[in-house]
C-alpha positions in Angstrom: 0.0 0.0 0.0 2.8 2.4 0.9 4.5 1.7 -2.5 1.3 2.5 -4.4 0.9 5.8 -2.5 4.6 6.6 -3.2 4.2 5.9 -6.9 1.0 8.1 -7.2 2.6 11.0 -5.3 5.8 10.6 -7.3 3.9 10.9 -10.6 2.0 13.9 -9.4 5.2 15.5 -8.1 6.8 14.8 -11.5 4.1 16.8 -13.1 4.7 19.7 -10.8 8.4 19.6 -11.4 7.8 19.5 -15.2 5.5 22.5 -15.0 8.1 24.4 -12.9 10.8 23.6 -15.5 8.7 24.3 -18.6 6.7 27.3 -17.3 9.1 29.0 -14.9 12.8 28.1 -15.3 13.1 27.6 -19.1 11.5 30.9 -20.0 13.8 32.6 -17.6 16.8 30.8 -19.0 15.6 31.7 -22.5 15.3 35.3 -21.5 18.8 35.4 -20.0 20.5 33.5 -22.9 18.5 34.7 -25.9 16.3 37.7 -25.3 13.1 36.0 -24.4 13.3 33.1 -27.0 11.5 29.9 -26.1 14.4 27.6 -25.1 12.6 24.4 -25.9 12.6 25.5 -29.6 16.4 25.5 -29.8 17.6 22.9 -32.2 20.4 22.0 -34.6 19.7 21.0 -38.2 21.7 17.9 -39.1 20.4 17.2 -42.6 17.5 18.1 -44.9 17.4 21.7 -43.7 16.7 23.3 -47.1 13.0 23.6 -46.2 13.6 25.0 -42.7 13.4 28.7 -42.4 14.7 31.1 -39.7 12.5 31.3 -36.6 10.7 28.0 -37.3 9.6 26.1 -34.2 11.0 22.6 -33.5 7.7 20.9 -34.4 7.5 22.8 -37.7 11.1 21.9 -38.5 10.4 18.2 -37.8 7.3 18.4 -39.9 9.4 19.5 -43.0 11.2 16.2 -42.7 14.5 17.7 -41.6 16.7 15.7 -39.3 17.1 17.9 -36.2 18.7 17.6 -32.9 16.4 19.0 -30.2 19.0 20.5 -27.8 16.4 22.7 -26.0 14.1 19.8 -25.3 17.0 17.7 -24.0 18.2 20.5 -21.8 14.6 20.8 -20.4 14.5 17.1 -19.7 17.9 17.2 -17.9 16.8 20.1 -15.7 13.6 18.2 -15.0 15.5 15.2 -13.9 18.0 17.1 -11.7 15.2 19.0 -9.9 13.2 15.8 -9.3 16.2 13.9 -8.1 17.2 16.7 -5.8 13.8 16.9 -4.2 13.5 13.1 -3.8 17.0 13.2 -2.2 15.8 15.8 0.3 12.6 13.8 1.0 14.5 10.6 1.6 17.0 12.4 3.9 14.1 13.9 5.9 12.3 10.6 6.1 15.5 8.9 7.4 15.6 11.4 10.3 12.1 10.4 11.4 12.6 6.6 11.1 14.4 5.6 14.2 16.5 2.4 14.2 15.2 -0.5 16.2 16.5 -0.3 19.7 18.4 -3.3 21.0 16.7 -4.9 24.0 18.1 -3.9 27.3 21.0 -6.2 28.4 20.1 -8.5 31.2 22.3 -9.3 34.1 25.8 -10.6 33.3 26.8 -14.2 34.1 28.7 -13.1 37.1 25.7 -11.3 38.5 23.5 -14.4 37.9 25.9 -16.7 39.6 26.3 -14.4 42.5 22.5 -14.2 42.9 22.3 -18.0 42.8 25.1 -18.4 45.4 23.4 -15.9 47.7 20.0 -17.8 47.4 21.8 -21.1 48.2 23.4 -19.6 51.3 20.0 -18.6 52.6 18.8 -22.2 52.6 19.4 -24.2 55.9 
């Protein structure tokens, strides 16, 4: 049951991190690096670029049949992964603080103490 809850929450959290990356971080990075250009539409034409025009989106470039390397989409996926891995690391570290290791049972009397107690009981008998 705990695993199922973890998977569901993990999937929902993955969606939140994807939105954070796509809607907040990448536009900011695009603004800093290229004057407000959508960073996910950064690509490199490998072949068949005769139909691709300046300013064409990644989807449109792929639709022309050009062989393109989607560098912006890859960078977005890497940032997504790094953010998600960092947050999961923080969650696991916090959970480890709350989970206490099993305590060892209290040690009983030593052999010498037991033998001393038996000797004393035997001395009390007539």
